[in-house]
C-alpha angles and dihedrals in degrees: 000000000000119000107224089202090062108112091228092053091045091052092048092050091047091050091048091048092049091047091051091047091052092049090048090051091049091050093044089053091063089053091045092046091050091050093044091049093047102041106023107027091041090037130043091342093061090107088071100029095051088076088065091059092053130068110279115242098193141008093288138042133197089255089068088077088079088065089061091054094049091044089053089058091055092046090050091051091050090050091049088050093051098043103023133017131001094225090072092068097069090043090052091049091048092051091046093049089051090051091053092047090047092051093048096045102036107029100030106028102032104028097028095224083155112036118240126192092234138051114203117227101167141052125010095330093047091050091049092051093045092047092052091049088053087052089054092049083088117062096186135084092253134047101041126134134204108040098175124100105201098023125055125184117233111294097235089057091049092048090051091049091049092050090048092051093048096045109025095162093059091056095064 
């Protein structure tokens, strides 16, 4: 039987808890990013986000300001971890890991802000790229589909949603 008061067991439990907390933060960021993209970027934040639905004329766009906000959350969590409570560290790492994954998937893979020698057309990566292109089929605040960044619903469902949004009378 394991003694939970043993320092080795306590460290292992602490490590497992922190790892789970970091994974939970990473997962929660996809939900938060979906909601932010759907209700803020395609809502009152459209003034910034609209630039992302137009051809870019330089290395940056107004939409990149959202990165500063999300980065600020991670920085605040790191500061809370350093000067406050230890539980903030795994949250900060989870948010940071999500930011890195977002950058690689969205900015590099989908929008090619850094050129890659391949363009995925199959599997998870292909579905993610295709779903985001379906999102960009609409250049207005309303009528878009697929607001996630690391999860994309099945493409036939997204195409049907897009058709229904474009032609609501024909769906009755």
